[in-house]
C-alpha positions, 0 to 999 in steps of 0.5 A, a space after each residue: 130691196 130699198 136701202 139707205 146708201 147716204 145720209 146728211 144733215 143741215 144746220 139752221 142759221 143761228 148757232 149759239 153756245 149753251 151758256 147763252 141759251 141758258 141765260 136766255 131761257 132763264 130770262 124768258 121763263 123766270 116768272 113762269 116756272 117756280 122751279 126753273 133753276 132745278 129744271 135748267 140742270 138739263 143744260 149742264 147735264 146734257 153736255 151740249 156745247 152749241 145749239 142751232 136755231 132757225 130764227 134769231 133768239 129775239 124772235 122767241 121774246 115776242 108773241 106769235 100765233 099758232 098759225 104764224 109758228 106753224 107756217 114758219 115751221 112748214 116753210 123752214 122744215 121744207 127748205 132745210 129738208 131740201 138742203 139736207 136731201 141735196 147734200 145727201 145725194 152728193 155725199 162723197 163719203 158714202 157715194 161713189 158718184 152723186 145720185 140724181 133725184 130722178 134715180 130715186 
């Protein structure tokens, strides 16, 4: 019977603190949402200290087509998925020995 014997994660490249993300969100959406301040309470209530992003913040300031965003998602999700899987197969916290991809 199949079972999960290890796990892992991968953190995207860009790490930012929650306060910086809140400021950026305010500047990015200030003219789009009339109740933005009320909506932003989620930043304080979530008790999240840092967030990780796949692209630098300034990438979000520019317009990108659906195709461009989708292609970037596919590319990075694939890369990050492979990295997480590789780390999972080597995770000595859960595994007595590394697992090769051929064994799966």
